[in-house]
C-alpha positions as CSV (number, residue, x, y, z in Angstrom):
1,M,98.0,87.3,86.4
2,S,96.3,84.4,88.3
3,N,92.7,83.4,88.0
4,L,90.8,84.3,91.1
5,L,87.4,83.1,90.0
6,E,86.5,80.6,87.2
7,I,83.3,78.9,86.2
8,T,83.1,76.1,83.7
9,D,80.2,74.4,82.0
10,I,77.6,76.2,84.0
11,H,73.9,75.5,83.4
12,H,71.6,77.1,85.9
13,Q,67.8,77.1,85.1
14,V,66.3,80.2,86.5
15,H,62.8,79.4,85.3
16,K,61.3,77.5,82.4
17,R,62.2,80.1,79.7
18,F,65.5,81.4,81.1
19,S,68.8,79.8,82.2
20,I,72.4,80.8,82.7
21,D,74.6,78.9,80.2
22,I,78.4,79.5,80.2
23,D,81.0,77.2,78.9
24,Q,84.0,79.0,80.5
25,L,84.6,82.3,82.2
26,F,87.4,83.4,84.4
27,F,88.4,86.5,86.2
28,Q,92.0,87.4,86.8
29,D,93.8,89.3,89.6
30,G,94.0,92.9,88.6
31,P,91.2,94.3,86.4
32,V,87.9,95.9,87.1
33,Y,85.2,94.0,85.4
34,A,81.7,94.9,84.4
35,L,78.8,92.6,83.6
36,I,76.5,94.5,81.2
37,G,73.3,93.8,79.3
38,D,69.6,94.7,79.3
39,C,67.3,94.0,82.3
40,G,66.8,90.3,82.6
41,A,70.1,89.4,80.8
42,G,71.3,87.5,83.8
43,K,73.8,89.9,85.4
44,S,72.5,89.7,89.0
45,T,72.1,85.9,88.8
46,L,75.6,85.4,87.5
47,L,77.0,87.7,90.2
48,R,75.3,85.6,92.9
49,I,76.7,82.4,91.3
50,L,80.2,84.0,91.4
51,A,79.6,85.0,95.1
52,L,78.8,81.4,95.9
53,L,75.3,82.5,97.0
54,Q,73.4,80.8,94.2
55,P,73.9,77.0,94.1
56,V,74.1,75.5,90.6
57,R,73.4,71.9,89.7
58,E,75.6,71.7,86.6
59,G,79.1,73.0,86.3
60,T,82.2,73.9,88.3
61,I,83.0,77.1,90.2
62,T,86.6,77.5,91.2
63,V,87.6,80.3,93.8
64,F,91.3,81.0,94.4
65,G,92.3,77.8,92.8
66,E,89.9,75.7,94.9
67,E,86.7,74.1,93.7
68,A,83.7,75.3,95.6
69,K,81.5,72.5,96.8
70,A,78.4,73.0,98.9
71,E,79.2,70.2,101.3
72,K,82.9,71.2,101.8
73,N,84.0,74.8,101.7
74,P,81.6,77.5,100.5
75,V,81.7,79.5,103.8
76,K,85.5,79.5,103.9
77,L,85.7,80.7,100.3
78,R,82.8,83.0,100.5
79,R,84.5,85.0,103.4
80,R,87.2,85.9,101.0
81,L,84.6,87.6,98.7
82,G,82.6,90.7,99.3
83,Y,79.1,90.8,97.8
84,L,76.8,93.9,97.6
85,S,73.3,93.3,96.4
86,Q,71.4,95.9,94.4
87,E,69.0,96.6,97.2
88,P,71.0,95.6,100.3
89,Y,69.2,94.8,103.6
90,L,70.3,96.8,106.6
91,F,69.4,95.7,110.2
92,S,67.8,97.9,112.8
93,G,70.4,99.9,114.7
94,T,73.0,102.4,114.1
95,V,75.3,103.0,111.2
96,F,78.3,101.7,113.3
97,E,76.4,98.6,114.3
98,N,75.6,97.7,110.8
99,I,79.1,98.1,109.5
100,A,80.5,96.1,112.5
101,L,78.1,93.1,112.1
102,G,80.1,91.1,109.6
103,L,83.3,91.5,111.7
104,E,81.4,90.4,114.8
105,L,80.1,87.3,113.1
106,R,83.8,86.5,112.2
107,G,84.8,86.7,115.8
108,E,87.1,89.8,115.4
109,E,88.3,91.4,118.6
110,A,86.4,94.5,119.7
111,G,89.4,96.8,119.3
112,E,90.0,95.6,115.7
113,I,86.3,96.1,114.9
114,E,86.3,99.6,116.2
115,A,89.4,100.5,114.3
116,R,88.1,99.2,111.0
117,V,84.7,100.8,111.3
118,D,86.1,104.1,112.5
119,N,88.5,104.1,109.5
120,L,85.7,103.4,107.0
121,L,83.5,106.1,108.6
122,H,86.3,108.6,108.2
123,E,87.1,107.6,104.6
124,F,83.4,107.9,103.5
125,Q,82.9,111.1,105.5
126,F,80.3,109.4,107.8
127,S,81.9,109.9,111.2
128,D,79.2,112.3,112.3
129,L,76.6,109.6,111.4
130,A,78.2,106.7,113.3
131,N,75.4,106.6,116.0
132,A,72.5,107.6,113.6
133,P,69.7,105.0,113.1
134,V,70.0,103.6,109.6
135,R,66.3,103.8,109.1
136,K,66.5,107.6,109.2
137,L,69.1,107.8,106.5
138,S,68.4,108.5,102.8
139,R,68.5,105.6,100.4
140,G,71.8,106.8,99.1
141,Q,73.3,107.0,102.5
142,Q,71.9,103.5,103.3
143,K,73.7,102.2,100.2
144,V,77.0,103.7,101.3
145,V,76.6,102.0,104.7
146,A,76.0,98.7,103.0
147,F,79.1,99.2,100.9
148,M,81.1,100.0,104.0
149,R,79.8,96.8,105.6
150,T,80.9,94.8,102.6
151,L,84.4,96.4,102.8
152,A,84.9,95.9,106.6
153,P,86.1,92.3,106.4
154,H,88.8,93.2,103.8
155,P,87.5,91.0,100.9
156,E,90.0,90.0,98.2
157,V,87.3,90.3,95.5
158,L,84.3,92.6,95.4
159,L,81.1,91.6,93.6
160,L,78.8,94.6,93.3
161,D,75.3,94.6,91.9
162,E,74.4,98.1,90.5
163,P,76.6,99.7,93.3
164,T,75.7,103.3,92.4
165,T,71.9,102.9,92.6
166,H,70.4,105.7,94.8
167,L,73.7,107.5,95.2
168,D,73.7,111.3,94.7
169,G,76.4,113.1,92.7
170,V,78.8,113.5,95.6
171,Q,78.3,109.9,96.8
172,Y,78.7,108.7,93.2
173,N,82.0,110.4,92.7
174,L,83.3,109.2,96.1
175,F,82.4,105.6,95.2
176,V,84.3,105.9,91.9
177,E,87.4,107.3,93.5
178,Y,87.3,104.8,96.3
179,A,86.9,101.9,93.9
180,K,89.9,103.1,92.0
181,M,91.9,103.3,95.1
182,L,90.8,99.8,96.2
183,N,91.8,98.4,92.8
184,N,95.0,100.3,92.1
185,D,96.5,100.7,95.6
186,R,95.1,97.8,97.6
187,G,94.9,95.2,94.8
188,V,91.2,94.4,95.2
189,T,89.6,92.9,92.0
190,I,86.2,94.3,91.3
191,I,83.4,92.6,89.4
192,M,80.2,94.7,89.0
193,A,76.9,94.5,87.3
194,T,76.0,97.9,85.9
195,K,74.0,99.8,83.3
196,S,76.0,103.0,83.9
197,K,78.0,103.9,80.8
198,D,79.8,106.7,82.8
199,L,80.8,104.2,85.5
200,I,82.1,101.8,82.8
201,Q,84.1,104.6,81.1
202,R,85.6,105.9,84.4
203,L,86.3,102.6,86.1
204,V,86.1,99.4,84.1
205,N,88.9,97.6,82.3
206,I,87.0,94.7,80.9
207,S,83.3,94.5,80.1
208,I,81.3,91.2,79.5
209,S,78.0,91.5,77.7
210,L,75.2,89.1,78.6
211,R,72.0,88.4,76.7
212,Y,69.5,85.8,77.8
213,G,71.9,84.2,80.2
214,K,74.7,83.8,77.7
215,I,77.9,85.7,77.0
216,V,77.9,87.4,73.7
217,R,80.8,89.8,73.8
218,I,83.9,90.8,75.7
219,R,85.3,94.3,75.4
220,T,88.9,95.1,76.7
221,G,89.7,98.7,76.2
222,E,89.3,99.4,72.5
223,H,89.4,95.8,71.6
224,Q,86.2,93.8,71.2
225,V,86.0,90.0,70.9
226,Q,82.9,88.0,69.9
227,S,82.4,84.7,71.7
228,G,82.6,81.7,69.5
229,N,79.0,80.4,69.7
230,G,77.3,82.8,72.0
231,S,77.2,80.4,74.9
232,G,80.4,81.2,76.7
233,L,83.8,82.7,76.7
234,R,86.9,80.6,76.0
235,A,89.4,83.0,77.5
236,L,89.8,86.5,78.9
């Protein structure tokens, strides 16, 4: 398996009393990963670093074998990633328009945009809501729309921050099954921050525990490995 994302010697000061400090961490092509830990452990910040949305002053981030540099290639590399925030922002307009937005910004042709959006609406059982104003949807429905918008450009890696927040039981189960399909059938690597033990049991292959911005444990199936000094992970 190849390394899709790798961070080395990262030090990112969030505020005076908290920083992200990781010696080495890499994510390979294939597994579903979970970043776990208490609130304030640094899960969301680390996810944004991996998504190239949070600049760091110290350390190296490598994406698909290419070092990400602010002055060189972040947009090109970022477009190969799909990032979903915990409380995603949706624009005024319809469900269809929100899902299509990222594709329009990438300059996709109208026919391709319509085909991709219609396919996602069908897969998520949202076809009847295509023309509905997003502001009138439930919070769970809005989260599903944001997830579809993230999926529309066909990202190679998905970075999801608490993806099941606000979902009802039906939406939750649909998300789990769809994520399994993406990973198993379409080869999409998934990295998510989550506090859901059920989601970890049903979906995750490798979990990475964070505490105060540092990696303290990695769990692979039934095997658990302690990091050497609590400041990073030498290998996955």
